[in-house]
C-alpha positions as CSV (number, residue, x, y, z in Angstrom):
1,M,3.6,-5.9,-12.1
2,I,1.8,-4.6,-9.0
3,L,3.6,-3.2,-6.1
4,D,2.2,-3.2,-2.6
5,F,3.5,-0.5,-0.1
6,G,1.4,-0.9,3.0
7,R,-2.1,0.2,2.0
8,M,-1.0,1.9,-1.2
9,I,-1.1,-0.2,-4.4
10,Y,0.3,1.3,-7.6
11,M,0.4,0.3,-11.2
12,K,1.2,2.4,-14.3
13,I,-0.8,1.6,-17.4
14,L,1.1,2.2,-20.6
15,K,-0.5,2.7,-24.0
16,D,0.0,-0.9,-24.8
17,G,-1.7,-2.0,-21.6
18,E,1.4,-3.4,-19.9
19,L,2.0,-2.9,-16.2
20,V,5.5,-1.6,-15.6
21,D,7.5,-1.5,-12.3
22,R,8.4,2.1,-11.7
23,G,9.8,1.7,-8.2
24,T,8.5,3.1,-5.0
25,F,5.4,5.2,-5.7
26,S,4.5,8.5,-4.2
27,E,1.4,10.4,-5.2
28,K,3.7,13.5,-5.2
29,V,4.7,12.6,-8.8
30,L,1.1,13.6,-9.7
31,H,1.5,17.1,-8.2
32,E,3.6,18.3,-11.1
33,G,1.5,19.6,-14.0
34,T,-2.2,18.7,-14.1
35,S,-3.8,15.5,-12.8
36,L,-7.4,14.7,-13.4
37,Y,-8.8,11.9,-11.3
38,E,-11.7,9.9,-10.1
39,V,-12.1,7.9,-6.9
40,V,-14.4,4.9,-7.3
41,R,-15.8,2.7,-4.6
42,V,-15.5,-1.1,-4.7
43,F,-18.5,-2.8,-3.1
44,R,-18.6,-6.6,-3.0
45,G,-15.8,-6.8,-5.6
46,R,-17.5,-4.5,-8.1
47,V,-17.1,-0.9,-8.9
48,A,-20.2,1.2,-7.9
49,F,-21.6,3.6,-10.4
50,L,-18.8,3.2,-12.9
51,E,-20.6,4.9,-15.8
52,D,-21.2,8.0,-13.7
53,H,-17.4,8.3,-12.9
54,A,-16.4,7.6,-16.5
55,E,-18.8,10.3,-17.8
56,R,-17.5,12.9,-15.3
57,L,-13.9,12.0,-16.2
58,R,-14.8,12.6,-19.9
59,R,-16.2,16.0,-19.0
60,S,-13.1,16.9,-17.1
61,V,-10.9,15.8,-20.0
62,G,-13.0,17.9,-22.4
63,K,-12.9,21.0,-20.3
64,C,-9.1,20.8,-20.1
65,G,-8.9,20.4,-23.9
66,W,-7.0,17.1,-23.7
67,T,-7.1,14.8,-26.7
68,V,-7.5,11.6,-24.7
69,E,-10.1,9.0,-25.3
70,V,-12.0,7.9,-22.1
71,T,-14.3,5.0,-22.5
72,T,-16.3,3.2,-19.8
73,E,-15.1,-0.2,-20.9
74,G,-11.5,0.9,-21.0
75,I,-11.7,2.2,-17.4
76,R,-13.6,-0.9,-16.3
77,E,-10.9,-3.2,-17.7
78,K,-8.1,-1.4,-15.8
79,L,-10.0,-1.2,-12.5
80,E,-11.1,-4.9,-12.7
81,R,-7.5,-6.0,-13.4
82,L,-6.4,-4.3,-10.1
83,I,-9.4,-5.7,-8.2
84,R,-8.7,-9.2,-9.4
85,A,-4.9,-9.0,-8.8
86,E,-5.3,-7.7,-5.2
87,G,-8.6,-9.5,-4.3
88,I,-10.2,-6.2,-3.4
89,A,-13.7,-6.8,-2.0
90,E,-14.3,-3.3,-0.6
91,G,-12.3,-0.1,-0.7
92,N,-11.5,2.9,-2.9
93,I,-9.4,3.0,-6.1
94,K,-8.1,6.2,-7.7
95,L,-7.6,6.5,-11.4
96,A,-5.6,9.6,-12.4
97,L,-4.7,11.1,-15.8
98,H,-1.5,13.0,-15.4
99,D,0.1,15.6,-17.8
100,A,3.3,17.3,-16.9
101,G,4.3,18.2,-20.5
102,R,5.4,14.7,-21.5
103,G,2.1,13.4,-22.6
104,V,-0.8,12.0,-20.6
105,E,0.0,9.1,-18.4
106,E,-2.5,6.9,-16.5
107,Y,-2.2,5.7,-12.9
108,V,-4.5,3.3,-11.1
109,Y,-4.0,2.5,-7.4
110,Q,-5.8,1.6,-4.3
111,I,-6.0,4.3,-1.6
112,P,-6.9,4.2,2.1
113,H,-10.6,4.7,2.8
114,D,-12.4,6.1,5.8
115,Y,-16.0,5.0,5.7
116,P,-18.4,6.4,8.3
117,R,-19.3,4.1,11.2
118,E,-22.9,3.1,11.9
119,E,-23.1,5.5,14.8
120,E,-22.0,8.4,12.6
121,Y,-24.9,7.7,10.2
122,R,-27.2,7.5,13.2
123,E,-25.9,10.5,15.2
124,G,-24.4,12.7,12.5
125,V,-20.9,14.2,12.2
126,R,-19.3,17.6,12.7
127,A,-18.0,19.9,10.0
128,M,-16.3,23.3,9.9
129,T,-16.1,26.1,7.3
130,L,-13.1,27.5,5.5
131,E,-12.8,30.4,3.1
132,A,-11.4,28.7,0.0
133,V,-12.3,28.4,-3.6
134,R,-11.6,25.6,-6.1
135,E,-11.1,27.3,-9.4
136,R,-12.7,25.4,-12.4
137,A,-15.0,23.7,-9.8
138,E,-16.6,21.4,-12.4
139,V,-13.3,19.7,-13.1
140,K,-12.0,17.0,-10.7
141,Y,-8.3,17.7,-10.5
142,M,-5.7,17.5,-7.8
143,L,-5.1,20.5,-5.6
144,P,-2.4,19.3,-3.2
145,G,-2.1,22.5,-1.3
146,L,-5.8,22.7,-0.5
147,R,-6.0,19.0,0.2
148,E,-3.1,19.1,2.7
149,L,-4.7,22.1,4.5
150,T,-8.1,20.5,4.8
151,D,-6.6,17.1,5.9
152,R,-4.7,18.9,8.6
153,L,-7.8,20.8,9.8
154,I,-9.8,17.6,9.9
155,R,-7.2,16.0,12.1
156,E,-6.6,19.0,14.4
157,R,-10.3,20.0,14.8
158,G,-11.7,16.6,15.0
159,V,-14.3,17.2,12.2
160,K,-15.4,14.9,9.4
161,E,-15.3,17.5,6.7
162,V,-14.3,21.0,5.8
163,L,-16.9,23.1,3.9
164,L,-15.6,25.6,1.5
165,V,-16.9,29.2,1.6
166,D,-16.4,31.3,-1.6
167,R,-15.4,35.0,-1.8
168,E,-19.0,36.1,-1.5
169,G,-19.6,34.2,1.7
170,Y,-21.5,31.2,0.2
171,I,-20.9,27.6,1.2
172,T,-20.2,25.7,-2.1
173,E,-19.0,22.2,-1.3
174,G,-16.9,20.1,1.0
175,S,-13.2,19.4,0.4
176,R,-14.2,15.9,-0.7
177,S,-18.0,15.9,-0.8
178,N,-21.1,17.9,-1.8
179,V,-23.4,19.3,0.8
180,F,-27.2,19.7,1.0
181,F,-29.2,21.9,3.5
182,L,-32.8,21.6,4.6
183,L,-34.3,25.0,4.7
184,E,-38.1,25.7,5.0
185,G,-39.0,22.2,4.0
186,K,-36.8,22.1,0.8
187,L,-33.3,20.8,0.1
188,H,-30.8,23.3,-1.1
189,T,-27.5,22.6,-2.7
190,A,-25.0,24.7,-4.7
191,P,-25.4,24.5,-8.5
192,L,-22.9,24.1,-11.3
193,P,-20.5,25.7,-12.1
194,H,-19.8,26.5,-8.5
195,V,-19.3,22.9,-7.4
196,L,-18.0,19.6,-8.7
197,P,-20.9,17.5,-10.1
198,G,-20.5,14.7,-7.6
199,T,-21.6,11.3,-8.7
200,T,-23.5,10.7,-5.4
201,R,-24.9,14.3,-5.6
202,G,-26.3,13.4,-9.1
203,R,-27.9,10.2,-7.8
204,V,-29.4,12.0,-4.9
205,L,-30.9,14.7,-7.2
206,E,-32.5,11.9,-9.3
207,M,-33.8,10.1,-6.3
208,C,-35.3,13.3,-4.9
209,K,-37.1,13.9,-8.2
210,E,-38.5,10.3,-8.1
211,M,-39.6,10.7,-4.4
212,G,-41.3,14.1,-5.0
213,I,-38.7,16.0,-2.8
214,E,-38.1,19.5,-4.0
215,V,-34.5,20.5,-4.4
216,V,-33.4,24.1,-5.0
217,E,-30.0,24.4,-6.6
218,R,-28.5,27.6,-5.2
219,R,-25.6,28.6,-3.0
220,V,-26.4,28.8,0.7
221,A,-24.8,31.7,2.6
222,R,-22.8,30.8,5.7
223,E,-25.2,32.9,7.9
224,E,-28.2,30.8,6.7
225,V,-26.9,27.7,8.4
226,A,-28.4,28.8,11.7
227,G,-31.8,28.6,10.1
228,A,-31.3,25.1,8.6
229,T,-33.4,22.2,9.9
230,G,-30.7,19.8,8.8
231,A,-27.9,19.1,6.4
232,F,-26.0,16.2,5.0
233,L,-22.9,15.4,3.0
234,T,-22.8,13.2,-0.2
235,G,-19.8,11.5,-1.7
236,T,-18.2,8.3,-2.7
237,S,-17.0,7.4,0.8
238,P,-19.6,9.1,3.0
239,L,-22.5,8.2,0.7
240,V,-25.3,10.3,2.4
241,L,-24.0,11.3,5.9
242,P,-26.0,13.7,8.2
243,L,-24.3,16.7,9.8
244,R,-25.0,17.4,13.5
245,Q,-22.9,20.5,13.7
246,I,-21.3,23.1,11.4
247,D,-18.8,25.4,13.2
248,E,-20.8,26.3,16.4
249,T,-24.2,25.7,14.9
250,A,-26.1,22.5,16.0
251,L,-28.3,20.8,13.5
252,E,-31.2,18.4,13.7
253,V,-30.0,14.9,12.6
254,D,-33.3,13.1,12.5
255,D,-35.4,15.4,10.3
256,P,-37.7,13.0,8.3
257,L,-36.9,14.4,4.9
258,S,-33.2,14.0,5.1
259,R,-33.5,10.6,6.7
260,R,-35.7,9.4,3.8
261,V,-33.1,10.4,1.3
262,A,-30.3,8.8,3.3
263,E,-32.1,5.5,3.9
264,R,-33.1,5.3,0.2
265,Y,-29.5,5.8,-0.9
266,L,-27.9,3.6,1.7
267,S,-30.2,0.8,0.8
268,L,-28.2,0.5,-2.5
269,F,-25.2,-0.7,-0.5
270,K,-26.9,-3.4,1.6
């Protein structure tokens, strides 16, 4: 059974594959214990880059020491059941593995999405920095306190993203994205283990290698932003989204190198 509460759709997948009505769903049930998750994008009724998400979830499970089998086909079957049942042509779906001491449970549900508008891709968006660290950065797990804080800042400051600054003053990643900077003709992005290995980030790194664009994997200090020619976010929802401003620093939106990367990646969704 699938329950629809406004824009939130919920189903609980039991070990026997049955869908069970658990009553009104609140994501807060996932805040107890540990919840690993992936957010996948549905494009024209199909999940984009499913293998990448499945592999990252497997890595997260392994780093947490959980004895849970994660297969691409198993994830595909659960996602496609929800897509078919709800007729989802475009949107985001969250798949969460939740352990609160009672064994690992699986949740699959549609979540609201906020895709950038055409003018935001063309004109860029604003971001701000925040001193905050995600421990175990390579694992994609729920941090409700940090998410609530960054969501509030995004609403109150009118920015698109909050960039996290670590204890040493380096920008690592966004609250829901990775970030690349163009400095002295090269792209720079923070390396593992300081950031989550974003699926879009990984694709962009592969594309840059194919296109002969040099990428330096290193952390960029907050004070270096003033010398950046440009910058962009990467992620499931933003795809490749240029930044026009970080805090009070204005950035060039139409630098040719960043535009080449963005256009190449966005062409996959046309």
